[in-house]
C-alpha positions in Angstrom: 19.0 55.4 5.8 17.1 58.9 4.9 16.1 61.1 7.9 12.3 60.4 7.4 10.3 58.5 9.7 10.5 54.9 8.2 6.8 54.1 9.2 5.7 57.3 7.2 7.8 56.0 4.2 6.2 52.7 4.3 2.9 54.2 4.9 2.1 52.1 8.1 1.3 53.1 11.6 4.1 53.9 14.0 5.2 50.9 16.2 3.7 48.4 13.6 5.4 45.0 14.1 7.5 43.3 11.7 4.7 41.2 10.0 3.1 44.4 9.0 6.4 45.8 7.8 7.1 42.9 5.8 3.6 42.9 4.0 3.6 46.4 3.3 7.0 46.2 1.8 6.1 43.2 -0.4 2.7 45.2 -1.4 4.9 48.0 -2.7 7.4 45.8 -4.5 4.5 44.1 -6.2 3.2 47.4 -7.6 6.8 48.5 -9.1 7.4 45.0 -10.6 4.7 45.8 -12.8 6.8 48.6 -14.6 9.8 47.6 -17.0 11.3 51.0 -16.4 11.4 53.7 -13.7 12.2 57.5 -13.7 14.6 58.8 -11.3 11.8 59.8 -8.7 10.4 56.2 -8.6 13.8 55.0 -8.2 14.4 57.2 -5.4 11.0 56.3 -3.5 12.1 52.7 -3.8 15.5 53.2 -2.4 13.7 54.9 0.7 11.2 52.1 0.9 14.0 49.7 1.0 16.1 51.6 3.6 12.8 51.8 5.7 12.3 48.2 5.5 15.9 47.4 6.4 15.8 49.7 9.3 12.5 48.4 10.8 13.5 44.6 10.3 16.6 45.2 12.4 15.6 44.5 15.9 18.2 47.3 17.5 17.5 49.7 15.0 13.8 49.4 15.3 14.0 49.5 19.1 16.0 52.8 19.0 13.5 54.5 16.4 10.4 53.3 18.6 12.0 54.6 21.8 13.0 58.1 20.0 9.3 58.4 18.7 8.1 57.8 22.1 10.3 60.7 23.3 9.4 62.9 20.7 5.4 62.0 21.0 5.9 63.0 24.9 7.4 66.2 23.8 4.7 66.8 21.1 7.5 66.8 18.4 7.4 64.9 15.0 10.4 62.5 14.1 11.0 64.4 10.9 13.2 67.4 10.6 13.4 68.3 7.1 10.5 67.0 5.0 6.8 67.7 6.6 4.0 65.4 6.1 2.2 67.2 3.1 5.3 67.1 1.0 5.6 63.4 1.7 1.8 62.8 0.9 2.1 64.9 -2.2 5.2 62.7 -3.4 3.4 59.5 -2.8 0.4 60.8 -5.0 2.8 61.7 -7.7 4.5 58.4 -7.7 1.3 56.2 -7.6 0.0 58.3 -10.3 3.0 57.6 -12.4 2.7 53.9 -12.0 0.2 53.6 -14.5 1.6 55.8 -17.2 5.3 55.5 -17.2 6.4 52.3 -18.8 8.9 53.9 -21.2 10.9 56.0 -19.3 14.7 56.3 -19.1 16.2 53.8 -16.6 15.7 50.3 -16.5 14.4 48.8 -13.0 17.5 47.9 -11.0 16.1 46.6 -7.5 19.0 45.3 -5.4 17.4 41.9 -4.8 20.7 40.4 -3.6 20.9 42.8 -0.6 22.9 41.3 2.2 20.5 42.5 4.7 17.0 42.5 3.2 15.8 38.8 2.9 12.3 39.8 1.4 13.4 41.1 -2.0 15.4 37.6 -2.5 12.4 35.9 -1.5 10.1 37.6 -3.9 12.5 36.8 -6.8 12.8 32.9 -5.6 8.9 32.7 -5.5 8.6 34.4 -8.9 11.3 32.0 -10.4 9.3 29.0 -9.0 6.0 30.2 -10.3 7.4 30.9 -13.6 8.9 27.4 -13.9 5.7 25.8 -12.6 4.1 27.4 -15.8 6.7 26.5 -18.0 6.4 22.8 -16.7 2.8 22.7 -17.0 2.7 23.9 -20.7 5.5 21.2 -21.5 3.2 18.7 -20.0 0.0 19.7 -21.8 1.8 19.5 -25.2 3.8 16.3 -24.5 1.5 14.2 -22.0 3.3 11.5 -20.2 1.5 8.2 -20.8 0.2 6.6 -17.6 1.2 3.2 -16.5 -1.7 0.8 -15.1 0.1 -0.2 -11.7 -2.7 -2.1 -10.5 -1.5 -5.5 -9.4 -3.3 -8.6 -10.5 -3.8 -11.6 -8.1 -1.9 -14.4 -9.0 -3.9 -17.7 -9.8 -3.6 -20.4 -7.2 -1.2 -23.0 -8.6 -3.0 -26.2 -9.6 -2.5 -29.2 -7.4 -0.2 -31.7 -8.9 -1.4 -35.2 -9.5 -0.1 -37.7 -7.1 1.3 -41.3 -8.0 -0.9 -44.1 -7.5 0.2 -47.4 -5.8 -1.2 -49.1 -8.8 -2.5 -47.5 -12.4 -4.8 -50.6 -12.9 -7.5 -51.1 -10.1 -8.0 -54.5 -11.4 -4.8 -55.4 -10.4 -5.1 -54.9 -6.7 -5.9 -57.8 -4.5 -9.1 -57.7 -2.8 -10.1 -54.4 -4.3 -14.0 -54.6 -4.0 -15.4 -52.1 -6.6 -18.7 -50.7 -7.2 -20.5 -52.9 -9.8 -22.4 -50.1 -11.2 -20.1 -47.4 -11.7 -23.2 -45.0 -12.4 -24.1 -45.1 -8.8 -20.7 -43.0 -8.4 -22.6 -40.1 -10.2 -25.1 -39.8 -7.2 -25.3 -36.7 -5.3 -25.0 -38.8 -2.0 -23.8 -42.2 -1.5 -25.5 -44.6 1.1 -23.9 -47.9 0.4 -20.6 -49.7 0.5 -19.6 -51.6 -2.8 -20.9 -55.0 -1.3 -24.3 -53.3 -0.8 -24.1 -52.7 2.9 -25.2 -49.4 4.4 -22.7 -47.2 5.7 -22.7 -47.0 9.5 -23.2 -43.8 11.8 -19.7 -43.8 13.6 -16.2 -44.0 12.2 -15.1 -47.6 11.9 -13.5 -50.3 9.8 -16.3 -52.1 7.6 -16.3 -55.6 8.9 -18.2 -57.0 6.2 -15.4 -56.4 3.7 -11.9 -58.0 3.5 -9.6 -57.5 6.7 -6.3 -58.8 6.3 -2.7 -58.2 7.4 -1.4 -58.4 11.0 1.5 -56.0 12.4 2.3 -53.7 15.1 1.8 -50.1 13.5 -1.1 -48.1 14.1 -2.7 -45.4 11.4 -4.5 -42.2 12.6 -6.6 -41.1 9.8 -8.3 -37.9 10.3 -11.0 -36.6 7.8 -10.8 -32.9 7.4 -13.7 -32.7 4.7 -17.2 -31.5 5.0 -18.3 -34.9 3.4 -18.3 -38.4 5.1 -15.7 -40.6 3.3 -15.3 -44.3 2.4 -11.9 -45.3 2.2 -9.2 -48.3 1.9 -5.7 -49.0 2.7 -3.6 -50.7 0.2 -0.3 -51.9 0.8 2.6 -53.3 -1.4 4.9 -55.7 1.0 7.7 -55.4 -1.6 8.4 -54.0 -4.7 7.7 -57.1 -6.8 4.5 -58.0 -4.9 0.8 -57.5 -5.9 -0.7 -54.5 -4.0 -3.5 -55.7 -1.6 -6.4 -53.9 0.3 -6.0 -54.3 4.1 -9.0 -52.4 5.3 -12.1 -50.7 4.2 -13.4 -47.9 6.5 -15.9 -45.2 7.0 -15.4 -41.9 8.8 -18.0 -39.0 9.1 -16.9 -35.5 8.3 -14.4 -33.9 10.8 -13.9 -37.0 12.5 -10.9 -39.4 13.3 -10.4 -43.2 12.9 -7.5 -45.5 14.3 -6.4 -48.6 12.2 -4.6 -51.0 14.4 -2.2 -54.0 13.6 -0.8 -52.7 10.3 2.3 -54.4 9.0 5.4 -53.1 7.5 5.2 -52.3 3.6 4.7 -49.3 1.1 1.4 -47.7 1.6 -1.5 -45.5 0.0 -4.7 -44.5 1.5 -7.5 -43.8 -1.2 -10.8 -42.1 -0.1 -13.9 -41.0 -1.7 -16.4 -38.3 -0.5 -20.0 -39.6 -0.3 -21.5 -36.2 -1.2 -21.0 -35.3 -4.8 -18.1 -38.3 -4.9 -14.5 -37.6 -5.8 -11.7 -39.6 -5.0 -8.4 -38.4 -3.3 -5.2 -40.3 -2.5 -2.5 -39.9 0.2 1.2 -39.8 -0.8 2.9 -43.0 -0.8 4.3 -43.7 2.6 6.5 -47.0 4.1 6.4 -48.6 7.4 9.9 -50.3 7.9 10.3 -54.0 8.6 9.5 -54.9 12.3 8.5 -51.1 13.0 6.1 -50.2 15.7 5.1 -46.7 14.3 1.8 -44.4 14.8 1.4 -42.8 11.4 -1.3 -39.8 11.0 -2.7 -39.2 7.7 -4.7 -35.9 7.2 -7.1 -36.0 4.5 -6.5 -32.7 3.1 -5.3 -33.9 -0.3 -6.2 -31.5 -3.1 -6.0 -33.4 -6.3 -9.4 -34.8 -7.5 -10.0 -38.0 -9.2 -13.0 -39.2 -11.0 -14.6 -41.7 -8.3 -15.0 -44.3 -10.7 -11.2 -44.3 -11.6 -10.4 -45.7 -8.2 -13.6 -47.2 -6.7 
């Protein structure tokens, strides 16, 4: 390092902390980066600046210099021994004036940015490279824009319910299957009458005015989950070859439950119709084994709607 006061070289107050030292060093570098060539005086000044920065960012060197400055201050002596302050000020004025007018002098700028001891010159070089890369990347993107892709996910449609099998495809082939005599009545918004003309009851029950056959040991629990009252029938085939027959007709208010007792063995299906805006629904086919004493729960939440006149 030269023998001048490093604080004076950087133009900062004595005992300044390292943040001020770094900031001033960067400020001087930015001024000189505007030039493509430097004269000898400018190069000498930059070497002094670099040495001053290196000294003041070294903890031990800075502590020693600060201690010496305090001793000199108490003795009323300056730190510099060879170059007076007027000469330094004149040199700085000459150098500052030359920054604006000397762009084509003798020597190409050669700042040693790979100094092992000075981390900030390397930092400035990296920042400049990143800025240059960002500008180049931005220009490339402007000339060749990347098409955007619509990543909005579309909601998958709900799967349509599958049509269930019917215990018989011909309602006229079902024994004791009492149908509404006027199919147009099933187009009403609300049904009040059973197929035999009786008014539907208020409570969940088997309809006593319609056929009740069969005698067994099993019990069906039918739960109406719909918002409408339902009218329904229990159909059974006692064997694969036998004719299906209706064993029970029933009525269940909305959200209520009905027990059907004494159901015999056989292959079953329960068919129901909503009484508000009539639609028909059927249970999956199910079996009660011969001689069984079972309790079977059927929850009326079947999804596939049939036209009411097709089954009732």
